[in-house]
C-alpha positions, -999 to +999 in steps of 0.1 A: -485+083-057-476+079-020-498+109-011-528+093-029-523+060-010-521+079+024-552+099+015-570+067+007-559+050+039-571+080+060-605+079+043-607+041+048-598+045+085-624+073+089-651+052+072-647+023+097-673+038+120-651+054+146-657+089+133-642+112+108-640+143+128-602+146+125-601+141+087-603+170+064-626+158+036-630+181+006-665+195+004-686+187-026-698+217-046-734+225-041-758+216-068-763+253-076-725+257-082-725+225-103-754+239-123-736+272-131-703+254-139-721+231-163-739+260-178-707+280-183-690+250-199-720+244-222-719+280-233-682+278-240-686+246-260-715+261-280-693+292-287-665+270-300-689+250-322-704+282-336-669+296-342-659+265-362-692+265-381-689+302-391-652+296-401-662+266-423-691+285-439-668+315-446-642+291-462-669+275-484-682+309-495-646+320-504-641+288-524-675+292-542-666+329-550-632+318-564-648+291-586-674+316-598-647+341-608-627+314-626-658+303-646-667+339-654-631+345-666-632+313-686-664+324-703-647+358-710-620+339-729-643+313-745-669+335-761-646+354-785-628+321-795-662+306-804-669+334-828-637+327-848-641+304-879-626+270-881-599+280-906-586+308-883-587+285-853-566+260-872-541+287-882-535+295-845-532+258-837-566+250-822-597+230-832-632+240-821-634+212-795-604+226-776-619+261-770-634+252-736-601+236-725-580+266-736-604+290-719-602+270-686-564+269-688-562+307-694-586+313-665-566+291-642-595+266-637-576+237-653-540+227-652-520+237-684-518+208-708-504+225-738-468+233-746-464+270-745-436+282-768-415+309-753-402+336-776-365+331-777-343+358-789-312+347-807-281+369-808-276+385-841-243+385-859-224+416-858-200+425-884-169+442-872-166+476-886-131+487-894 
């Protein structure tokens, strides 16, 4: 802070009309140098914008491909279930209106909403042989 005040005081003293020969004033860059510096900065900023745009586009394409795969897999599950008659669907615990939901769950396109029963194996009784 003190240095900036001293620098300001020297410049003010030099500007009073008594000459500034003894003061070292930093030179301004020439317009040619400014032009090239601005051009380099603009090129850098455009490159950053393009990099971000390409990254966002790639992310969007990856999400679209994942969605397409999930829908294709859901269709793979849905088509055979639609061919089953209502009585058989009822036997496996479904109604026709649930086929799309079940297919989406199996494909991972929807959160599971049904209770899945796990096969539990109970220990069998062993008789002691003598």
